[in-house]
Backbone bond lengths (Angstrom), bond angles and torsions (degrees), N, CA, C in turn:
res aa  C-N    CA-C-N  psi(-1)  N-CA   C-N-CA  omega(-1)  CA-C   N-CA-C  phi
1 M - - - 1.438 - - 1.520 108.51 -
2 P 1.334 118.09 140.53 1.458 119.24 179.60 1.525 111.42 -65.27
3 E 1.345 116.47 162.11 1.455 120.90 178.67 1.522 111.67 -58.35
4 D 1.332 118.13 -37.09 1.458 122.39 176.93 1.527 107.17 -74.79
5 R 1.309 117.42 100.69 1.466 122.12 -174.94 1.526 113.30 -73.01
6 S 1.323 117.25 -1.28 1.463 119.39 177.29 1.527 111.58 -88.69
7 K 1.331 115.72 -5.78 1.467 120.94 -179.98 1.513 109.93 -129.24
8 I 1.317 115.11 160.05 1.457 121.23 178.32 1.521 108.63 -141.39
9 K 1.327 115.95 147.70 1.461 121.47 177.97 1.519 108.44 -114.49
10 T 1.311 116.15 133.52 1.456 119.90 178.24 1.526 109.70 -72.89
11 V 1.331 115.46 148.90 1.456 122.03 175.96 1.519 109.13 -103.06
12 T 1.306 116.43 -40.68 1.456 122.90 173.53 1.518 107.05 -139.84
13 L 1.301 115.99 130.69 1.461 120.89 -177.06 1.517 108.51 -132.29
14 V 1.322 115.95 120.29 1.453 122.38 179.54 1.523 107.75 -123.31
15 A 1.318 116.25 130.13 1.461 121.69 177.08 1.520 108.73 -133.08
16 K 1.322 114.76 127.06 1.466 121.72 178.87 1.524 111.72 53.92
17 G 1.337 115.48 40.38 1.456 121.72 175.60 1.516 115.57 80.92
18 K 1.328 117.63 4.85 1.463 120.71 -179.59 1.522 110.73 -122.20
19 V 1.337 115.43 136.50 1.454 120.41 174.26 1.523 107.52 -71.41
20 I 1.321 115.85 128.56 1.462 120.08 179.75 1.525 109.27 -120.45
21 D 1.320 115.67 168.74 1.460 120.85 -177.24 1.518 111.25 -59.37
22 N 1.318 115.11 139.46 1.456 120.31 175.03 1.514 109.53 -66.55
23 M 1.326 115.00 159.01 1.459 119.76 -179.15 1.515 109.68 -148.78
24 T 1.297 115.91 161.42 1.447 123.18 172.64 1.522 106.62 -110.36
25 Y 1.326 116.35 134.78 1.462 118.72 -179.40 1.521 110.48 -142.87
26 S 1.314 114.79 157.66 1.455 121.98 177.89 1.524 109.29 -75.26
27 L 1.313 116.62 137.24 1.461 121.43 176.89 1.525 112.07 -77.39
28 Y 1.326 116.34 -22.65 1.462 120.69 -175.27 1.532 111.27 -58.07
29 G 1.311 116.03 128.63 1.452 121.46 176.18 1.516 114.45 76.42
30 T 1.338 117.28 14.17 1.465 121.04 179.83 1.531 108.82 -115.22
31 P 1.322 117.63 157.72 1.462 118.11 174.62 1.533 111.88 -63.23
32 C 1.312 117.16 -26.39 1.473 121.15 179.07 1.525 111.50 -61.09
33 E 1.323 116.97 -30.11 1.462 121.46 178.79 1.530 110.65 -58.33
34 N 1.332 116.88 -29.74 1.464 122.19 -179.20 1.523 112.81 -82.59
35 V 1.333 117.80 -8.57 1.461 121.95 -174.52 1.526 111.83 -104.67
36 V 1.324 118.44 -47.54 1.465 122.12 -172.51 1.530 110.39 -55.51
37 G 1.334 114.72 118.80 1.454 121.13 178.11 1.519 114.54 74.15
38 R 1.322 116.80 9.21 1.467 119.57 -176.61 1.520 110.61 -122.48
39 N 1.327 116.47 -113.06 1.462 122.58 -175.43 1.517 110.39 -134.76
40 C 1.320 114.09 171.77 1.456 120.16 174.32 1.531 108.68 -62.91
41 C 1.327 116.49 138.55 1.459 121.84 176.65 1.517 109.11 -126.00
42 Y 1.316 115.52 137.89 1.460 121.80 178.62 1.508 108.56 -130.53
43 F 1.322 115.21 123.73 1.448 122.38 174.86 1.522 106.25 -117.85
44 P 1.349 117.89 100.04 1.467 121.40 -171.13 1.521 114.81 -67.10
45 S 1.317 116.99 -27.53 1.463 119.39 178.46 1.521 109.06 -162.86
46 G 1.316 115.46 162.37 1.453 120.77 176.57 1.513 115.55 70.19
47 V 1.330 117.44 23.00 1.462 119.70 -176.13 1.539 111.68 -64.24
48 Q 1.330 118.01 -31.62 1.473 120.11 177.25 1.530 110.86 -62.57
49 Q 1.324 115.93 -41.43 1.461 120.04 -179.33 1.530 111.45 -71.01
50 M 1.341 116.62 -32.31 1.466 120.01 179.32 1.523 112.42 -72.60
51 F 1.337 116.34 -26.43 1.465 122.27 -177.98 1.533 108.70 -130.11
52 P 1.324 117.31 68.38 1.474 120.71 -173.78 1.527 114.65 -65.56
53 D 1.323 117.97 -18.43 1.468 120.35 179.72 1.524 113.04 -86.90
54 D 1.331 117.48 -5.03 1.463 121.63 -179.64 1.526 108.91 -85.97
55 K 1.330 115.44 94.75 1.469 122.21 -175.88 1.533 112.35 -60.64
56 E 1.330 117.19 -36.49 1.467 119.95 -178.73 1.529 111.66 -63.17
57 L 1.337 117.08 -38.42 1.461 119.59 176.82 1.527 110.59 -60.34
58 Q 1.327 115.34 -40.64 1.468 120.44 179.26 1.527 110.26 -67.06
59 D 1.331 115.78 -49.26 1.474 120.71 -176.89 1.526 112.09 -61.11
60 L 1.328 116.82 -38.18 1.461 121.25 -178.21 1.531 113.29 -89.43
61 K 1.350 115.66 -2.04 1.469 121.73 179.37 1.537 111.89 57.53
62 I 1.335 114.75 46.19 1.457 121.25 -176.83 1.527 110.47 -79.63
63 E 1.312 116.10 132.00 1.465 123.43 178.73 1.532 111.50 -103.89
64 S 1.338 117.11 -39.21 1.463 120.18 -176.53 1.529 110.80 -133.36
65 Y 1.334 114.63 157.94 1.470 121.91 -171.36 1.518 108.51 -147.58
66 I 1.319 116.32 137.52 1.464 121.30 168.89 1.526 107.13 -140.31
67 G 1.312 116.12 131.63 1.461 120.54 -179.23 1.511 110.75 -144.04
68 T 1.324 116.03 149.94 1.462 121.65 177.39 1.525 109.09 -133.62
69 P 1.330 117.26 146.10 1.468 119.59 -177.53 1.523 112.85 -76.68
70 L 1.324 114.75 153.99 1.466 123.41 169.42 1.526 105.32 -107.87
71 M 1.339 115.78 126.46 1.454 119.87 -174.46 1.525 111.16 -124.40
72 H 1.319 115.97 143.25 1.460 123.02 170.70 1.530 106.60 -74.48
73 P 1.336 118.42 147.70 1.470 119.60 177.49 1.533 113.70 -54.54
74 N 1.340 117.59 -24.40 1.466 120.24 178.93 1.531 112.85 -81.93
75 G 1.327 116.58 2.25 1.467 120.81 177.53 1.513 115.04 96.74
76 E 1.329 117.52 -7.12 1.466 120.82 179.00 1.530 110.51 -74.40
77 P 1.332 117.79 138.46 1.463 119.55 176.47 1.521 111.24 -72.30
78 L 1.330 115.76 137.07 1.468 122.01 177.26 1.524 111.55 -103.90
79 G 1.299 116.88 -29.05 1.456 121.20 -176.14 1.510 110.33 158.55
80 L 1.324 116.25 -146.89 1.447 120.60 -177.79 1.520 111.35 -159.20
81 I 1.312 114.62 161.61 1.465 122.82 171.78 1.518 105.33 -114.02
82 V 1.318 116.68 131.64 1.460 121.00 -177.21 1.518 110.43 -131.38
83 L 1.311 115.37 139.27 1.460 122.54 169.36 1.522 106.71 -121.70
84 M 1.326 116.12 132.66 1.456 121.50 178.29 1.519 107.96 -130.75
85 N 1.337 114.92 152.84 1.455 118.39 -178.43 1.527 109.80 -145.16
86 E 1.323 115.06 155.11 1.465 120.66 177.78 1.521 112.13 -77.59
87 S 1.323 116.99 -10.32 1.461 122.03 175.05 1.524 107.61 -132.96
88 K 1.334 116.31 -179.46 1.460 119.97 -178.41 1.528 109.89 -61.17
89 I 1.329 115.98 134.30 1.457 121.43 175.68 1.524 106.87 -74.16
90 Q 1.315 115.92 121.96 1.460 121.61 179.57 1.526 110.13 -83.03
91 H 1.316 116.64 150.11 1.468 123.21 175.35 1.532 111.92 58.29
92 A 1.319 115.89 46.06 1.464 120.84 -176.01 1.528 112.18 -58.20
93 G 1.319 118.12 -36.82 1.457 120.21 179.99 1.516 112.12 -61.66
94 A 1.329 115.92 -43.88 1.467 120.28 178.39 1.524 110.78 -66.90
95 I 1.332 116.76 -38.66 1.465 120.54 178.99 1.527 109.92 -66.47
96 E 1.324 117.53 -42.69 1.468 120.31 178.14 1.528 110.44 -60.44
97 L 1.321 116.94 -43.34 1.457 120.91 178.60 1.533 110.72 -61.95
98 A 1.334 116.59 -43.89 1.469 120.36 179.23 1.528 110.88 -64.67
99 L 1.324 117.15 -45.48 1.466 120.31 179.53 1.523 110.90 -61.00
100 S 1.313 116.36 -44.37 1.466 120.14 -179.75 1.523 111.31 -62.75
101 S 1.329 116.52 -38.29 1.457 118.97 -177.57 1.525 112.25 -71.92
102 I 1.336 117.85 -30.32 1.462 118.65 178.71 1.528 112.70 -91.67
103 A 1.330 117.84 -14.37 1.465 120.82 -178.16 1.523 111.94 -60.24
104 E 1.328 116.89 -41.04 1.469 119.80 -179.98 1.529 110.48 -63.71
105 R 1.320 116.95 -43.38 1.474 120.94 179.82 1.531 110.69 -63.82
106 I 1.318 116.57 -44.80 1.464 120.25 179.50 1.529 110.06 -63.33
107 S 1.330 117.52 -39.93 1.463 120.65 178.12 1.523 110.97 -59.04
108 H 1.327 116.46 -44.55 1.469 119.96 178.55 1.523 111.44 -63.15
109 E 1.330 117.43 -38.78 1.466 121.23 177.99 1.527 110.77 -64.85
110 L 1.319 116.79 -42.98 1.474 120.04 179.04 1.522 110.76 -63.39
111 I 1.323 116.52 -41.69 1.471 120.20 178.71 1.532 109.71 -62.01
112 A 1.336 116.91 -42.26 1.470 121.18 179.67 1.518 110.97 -63.13
113 V 1.317 117.64 -42.35 1.466 121.39 -179.51 1.513 110.69 -65.60
114 V 1.324 117.38 -43.99 1.462 121.09 -179.84 1.519 110.04 -66.37
115 T 1.320 117.68 -39.46 1.467 121.33 179.69 1.518 111.44 -63.51
116 V 1.331 117.21 -42.12 1.453 121.99 179.12 1.524 110.28 -67.93
117 A 1.327 117.44 -37.99 1.470 121.63 -176.70 1.520 112.42 -72.72
118 T 1.322 118.45 -21.38 1.474 119.31 -176.09 1.494 112.85 -98.85
């Protein structure tokens, strides 16, 4: 996560089955703001209305959102994993369990990459 904790940069971004350019965006007013360094969040429907200032949700016509934090073993937030859909995300409990189980592994991979790069 960048030093400015009010923003986040994507590492991999896929929309509608295509990898798209990474971007940096403000967490303020986004569902991601509720995830980074906290807990898994699930918004089954109406996420655009709940976060009206999140332009990307509007542009992508997102209806539902589920995200889980990526954490460093020392408790520092590293980022998050997010799944969004134009309709209700089905089987959210199973998806949350899967995201949580892979979040630790992804966190370790990110730490390894950053350690090697520095």
